[in-house]
N, C-alpha and C positions, 0 to 999 in steps of 0.2 A: 770778569767776576760773575758768578752765577746768580740767579734770582734768590736762591736759598742763602747765599753768603750776604747778599745785599739786605735781605730781610733780617738775618741774624744781627748784622751790624746796626740796623735801625733799632732793633729791640734793645741792644746794649746801650745805644745812644740815649734812648728814652729813659732807661733806668738810671744811667749815669747823670743825666740832667736833673732828674727828680731828687736823687740822693744828694747830689752836690748842692742843689738849691736849698734843700732842707737843712743841711749842715751849715751853709752860709747864713740862713735865716736864724738858726739857733745861736751861732757865734755873734751875729749882730745883736740879738737879744741879750746875750750874756754881757757883751760890752756895754750896752745901755744900762743894764741893771747892776753892774758891778759897784760895790761900795767899799769904802775904806775900812781896814780892820779896826776893831774896837780894842783899845789897850786893856790887857788883863782878862780878855775873853778868849777861850780856845777857839781857834779858827779852823774851818774845814780846808783841807789842802786844795790848791788850785786845780790839781789834776782831777780830784773828785768833783769839784764844782763845775768844771767844764765838761767832764765825761758824762755827767747825769743828763743834761739836755741833749747831748749828741746821741746817747744810747736811746733816749726817749724818742728822738726823731726817727731812728731806725726802727724802733718798736712801732711807731705810728705808720711808717711807710710799709712795713711788712704786714700790718693789719689791713691797710688799704689794698695791698696786692692780694692778700688771702681772700678778702670779701669780693673784690672786683673780679677775680678769676672765677669764683663761684657764681657771681651774678651774670657772667658772660653766657652761661648756659641758658639762663632765663631770657636773656636778650635775644639770642639767636633762635630760640624756640626748639621744639622737639619734633616738628613735622617733616623735617628734611635731614634725616640722620646721615645720608650719604655725603651731604655737604658739610654738616656741622661736626660730625664725628672726628675727622682729621684735625680740626681745630681743637676740639675738646681733649683729644689725646695729648696735645701739648699743654693745655690749660691745667689738666688734673694734676700731673706731677709737679708743675710749677706752684700750684696752690698748696700742695703738701709741703714743699720746700719753704714757701713763705710762712706757713703756719708754724713750722718748726723754728724758723728764725724769730717769729713773733714770740713764741714761748721762751726761747733762749734770751732774747733781749729783755723780756719781762723779768727773768731771774737775775740777769746781770744788773738791771736797774734796781732790783731789790737789794742786792749786795752793796751797790754804790750808795743807795739811800740809807742803808744801815750805817755805812761809814760816815755819811753826812750827819746822821743822828748821834753819833758818838765821836765828835771831832777830836777829843783828847786821846783816843785809843790808837796805838800804833799797829795793832793787829785785830783781826775779827775772827770770831769763832761761830760755829753753828748756833750756839746758844744766844749769841748777840743777834743773829738774824732772827731766831725764834722770838726773842724779846721784842724786836722791832715789829714783827708781825702781830704779836699779842697786844702791843701798846699803841700802835700807830695805824690809823685807817689806811694810809697809803700802802703799808706793808701787806695788809690783808688783801687790798685791791690787786696788787701786783701778783700775789700768789694765785688768786682766783683767775686772773687773766692768763697766767702761765698754764694753769690746769685746763681752762677752756680752750686755749690755743692748741694744746696737745690733743684734746678731744676732737677738735676740728681736723687736726692732722690725721687722727685715726679714721674719721669719716672719709677723709680724702683718700686714704689708702684703700678703704672699702670701695670707693668710687673708681679707683684704678682697676679693680678687679671686676666690678659689676656695672660700671657705667652709670647711666641715668636711673638705674634702679635705686640708687641712693639719691633721693631728690635734691636737686640744687637748692630748692627753696629752704630745705632743712639746713643746709650748710650756710646759706646766706643768713638765715635767722639766727643760727648759733653764733656766727661771726659778729653780727650786730649786737647780740646779747653780751658777747665778750667785751664789747666797747663800754658797757655801762659802768663797771666798777670804778675806773680811774677818774672820770670827770667829777664825781661827787667828792673826791678827796682834794680837789683844787680849791678854787675861791668859793664864792657864795657865803661870805662871812657875815653878811647883813641879815640877821635872823628875821627881821620883819618881812623879808621877801624870800626867805630860804627855800620854801617849797617851789615857788615860781622859778627861781634861778636854777634849782636842781633840774627841774623838768626842761628848762630852756637849754642848759648845758648838754643834757643827754640828746636832745633833738639836734643841737648844733653839731655835735660830734658825729652822730649817725648820718646826718645829711651830708656833711663834708666828706666822710669816708665813702659813702655810697656813690656820690658824684665823682670823686677823684678815682675811686677804684673802677667804676664802670668805664670811664673815659680811658683810663690807663690800659685796661684789658683790651678794649677795642683798638687803641692805638698800637698796641704791641702785637696783637694776634689777628685782627680782622682787616687791616688796611690793604692786604694783598688779595682779599676775597671780596670782590665788588658785589656779588649776589648777597652774601650774608650781611655785609656792611649796609647795603641798601635796605635790608629788613630790620637790622638791629638799631641803626642810628636814629630813625624816627621814634622808636620805642624809648631809647635812652634819652632823647631830647625832652620828652615829657617828664621823665624822672629828674633830669638835670634842672629843668625849670623849677620844679617843686623844691629840689634841694637848694637851689640858689636863693629862693625866697626864704625858706626856713633858715638856711645858714646865715644869710645877711641879717635877718630880723633878730634871730636869737643871739648872734654874736654882738650886735649893736646893743641889744637889751642888756646882756650880761656886763659888758664893759661900762656902759653908762650907769647902771645900778651901782656897781662897785665904786665908781668915782663920785657920783652925785650924793651918795649916802655916807660918804666919809666925812666926819665932822671937822677934821683938821684941814680940809681943802675947800676952796671955792671950785665951782664946776669947771670953769674955763682954765683955771690954774691946774686942776687935775688932768685935764685933757692934753694941754700943750706943754706943761713944764715937768711932769713926772715921767719916768721911764715907762710906767704902766700905761699912761695915757698915750704916749708916743707909740708904743707897741700896738695899742688898739687902732690908732690912726694908720699905722703901716699895714695892719691886717685889712682894714677897710679899703685902703688903696689897692691891695692885692685883689680884694673881692671885686672892686670896680674894673680892674684890668681883666680879670677872669670873665666877668659878665660881658665885657665888650668882645672878647675873643669868642666866647660861647655864642653871642648873638651873630657874629660873623659866620660861624660854622652853621648855625641854625638857618639863617636867611640867605646866605650866599652859597655855601658849599653843599648843604643837604639836598636842595633840589637837583643839583647835578649828580650827587651820589645816588639818589633814588633812580635817576636815569642811567646809572652805571657808567657815567662819564669819569674820566681820569681827573683827579683833583690833588691839591697839595694838603690833604687832610692830615697826613702824618706830621708835616712840619708845623701846622697850626696847633694840632693836638699836643705836640711836644712842647711848644711854647706855653700853651695853657697849663700843662702839667708842671712845667718848671716854675711858673708863678704859684701854682698850688703848693709845690714843695716848699717854696719860700714862706708861704703863709703858714704851713705846718711848723716850720722852724720857729717863726714868731710865736705861734700858739703854744708850743712846748714851754717856752720861757714865760709866756704870759700867765700860764696856769700856776706857776710857782713864784711869780714876782709879787712882792708886796705893793699895794696901791701907793703907800707912802714909804719910800725907801728908808731904811735905818741908816743912821750916820754915826 
């Protein structure tokens, strides 16, 4: 087997692990939050109920890939184009493809959530989708995300033709901006802390995506290039540390605010006995595992990588990304789950 074939299989393995873990996390979340049907009330079909979190996981993963591939150019730098350009020639078309998937999954999620909004309807029309967009914040958010993702794909196509004359920082900034509409349509129902929780959610999502995307891009494209990896990994390590602190603090803050300010629950009851609290605990567990794996990479592997030694970074990064995918699956369900399930 050639080196190119080995590298290609490793890239497919990373993508497969992340997507599979995200789907598994979403299905676990769906199972935890499932409720019994209420007699006399129109029910959303199980196919729609299960499809929404699965599509939203794919939406999140494609957003991670889009932003991570754009961020890769910033991490490797611009001072050694002979080394970095072969890598970027792979990253740029992949980023365009990821952005198109991001836009497509946003539109599919829009249709599915319209169906969820109209549980008694056997068919959907464009006017139904238009009404959902007009009446529901999540509809507007998904439409904005689709438009911004398409704009990102357009910038990516320009980058295919003109290279780094289309600044990677602009593409990263646009990608992060496109993350902002959806989080504000989730929880943060406690109006006393509404402004704080909105800001916290935005920071949580951006830090998680930048962290996961940067690691994923390096794991897929840089592991075979020790020179660029030795340059990019220390820079990414600083970003990852900041993202870990922001992600853990904001995630914990959001979850505990939702639980502690719910008048029908005691705090510990909300944490341990409700599906919402259990999903928060599962996400915290994932964060702890990710932090441990990241610390191993930072303190054990990175010094060897800087010396251009051979390491098992690909395997460790794949494991870390798999846990991240699982956390994304939990997060998708968590944003839609009621703190107190209806019965």
